[in-house]
N, C-alpha and C positions, 0 to 999 in steps of 0.2 A: 474601610477603604483608605487609600492614600489621600491625605488631606489636601495635597497639591492638585488633585484632579477632581473636577466637579462630578457629582453623582450622575448628572444627566449625560455627561460625555461617556462615563464608564458604561452606563446603561445602553447608550447608543452604540458604542463600540462592541459590546457583548452581543447585542441584537444583530448587528451587521455581520459579525463573525459567524453567528449561529445560522443566519439566513444564507450567507454565502456558502458555508460548509454544507448545509442541507442541499442546496442546488448542485454543488459539485458532486456530492454523494449520489444524488439521483442520476446525474449525467454519467457518473462512473458506472453505476449499475446498468444503465442503458448500453454503455460501451461493452461491458462484460457480457451482456446478453448477446451481442453481435458475435462474440467469440465462444459462446456456449460454455461459459465458466462462471461459477458462483463467486461472490466476494471472498468467502473463506478460502476457497481454492486458489484464488489469485493472491491473497495475502500469503498463503503457504508457498506459492511459487516465488514470490518476491523474497521471502525469508530464505528459502533454499537457494535462490540465485545469489543472494548476498553472502550467505555463509554455507559453502558447499559441504556435502557429505554429513549432514546432521543425522542423528538417530531420531527415532520417533519420539523418544522422551525429551530430547533437546528441542525438537520442533514444537512439541506440545507446551513446553515451558516458555518458549519465546512467543508463542501465540496465545498463552494464557488459556489453553483448552485442555480438557482431560485427554489422556493417552487414547482412550477408546474412541473419542470423537475424532482425533487426528488419524487414527487407524482407519476409520470409516471414510474420512476425507481422502486419504491416500489410496484406498481401494478404488474409489471412483476416478481419481486422477490417474491411477495406473491403467485402469480400463480404457481411459481416454488417451493413453500414450503420452501423458505430460511428464510423468516421473516413473522411475523404476527403483525397486528396493534391491540393494546390493549387499552381499555379505562382506564384512570388513576383512581385509586381507590378513591383518595381524591377529584378529580374534573372530573366528567364524560364528560365534554366538551373537555378535553385534551386527545389526542390520542398519545400513545407512541409506539415505534417500538421495537419488541423483536426478537432476532435471534433464529431461530428454530434449532433443532438437525441437520437437513440436512445442514443448513447454517454453523454450526460449523464444520461439516465433510468436507465441501468444503474448508473452511479456512485452516484447518489442511492439507488437501490434496495438495492444491496449495502451501502453505508454505513449505511443505515437498519436493515437486518437485523443488521449487526455490532453496532451500538449497542444494539439490542434484546437481543441475546445478552449483552452486557456488563451491561446493566441487570438482566437475569434473574439473573446471577451475583451482582450486588451486592444484590439484593433480600433483605431481612431484616437487613441490616447497619444499624447506627445511622447517623445523619447525620454524627456525629463520626468514625466509622470510615471512611465514604465520603470525607469530607474528608481524612482522614489518608492513605488510599490515593492520592487525587488528588495531594496535596502530595508524597508520597514519589516517585510516578511522575514528576512534573514535575521534581523535584530530580535524580533519577537520569538522566533524559533530558538535562538541562542539563549534568551532569557528564560524560556520555558524549559530548557534542557538543564538548567542549574539545579 
């Protein structure tokens, strides 16, 4: 461990991160349940929304899942009208995945509810505290991305 930081503080920070992450994960699953979508399906939607027209292979690579798992996932998502498979215009052998309108509506609804939950957690904190939380989270994410 970094000798400039006491072991007790590192332990406390790790425990608080883990507990907060667990609570957010549970609330996230509850929100997904309201939209009748599983966590892997939502992660796939977010990935497909961020990077349009991925192939099944590309999506499976980005999600760290086997192609067969992603194929099953997409089958269910297609039945629920969240996505559609589309043949590539340049190479008809290639199949790309497109998010449908209902998929975009689900993404927005879930994210809106997640943001509302975070807003409720932050309610009662001063603007300075909220700014501090924001800055620390931004800095930590940046350091973890290195």
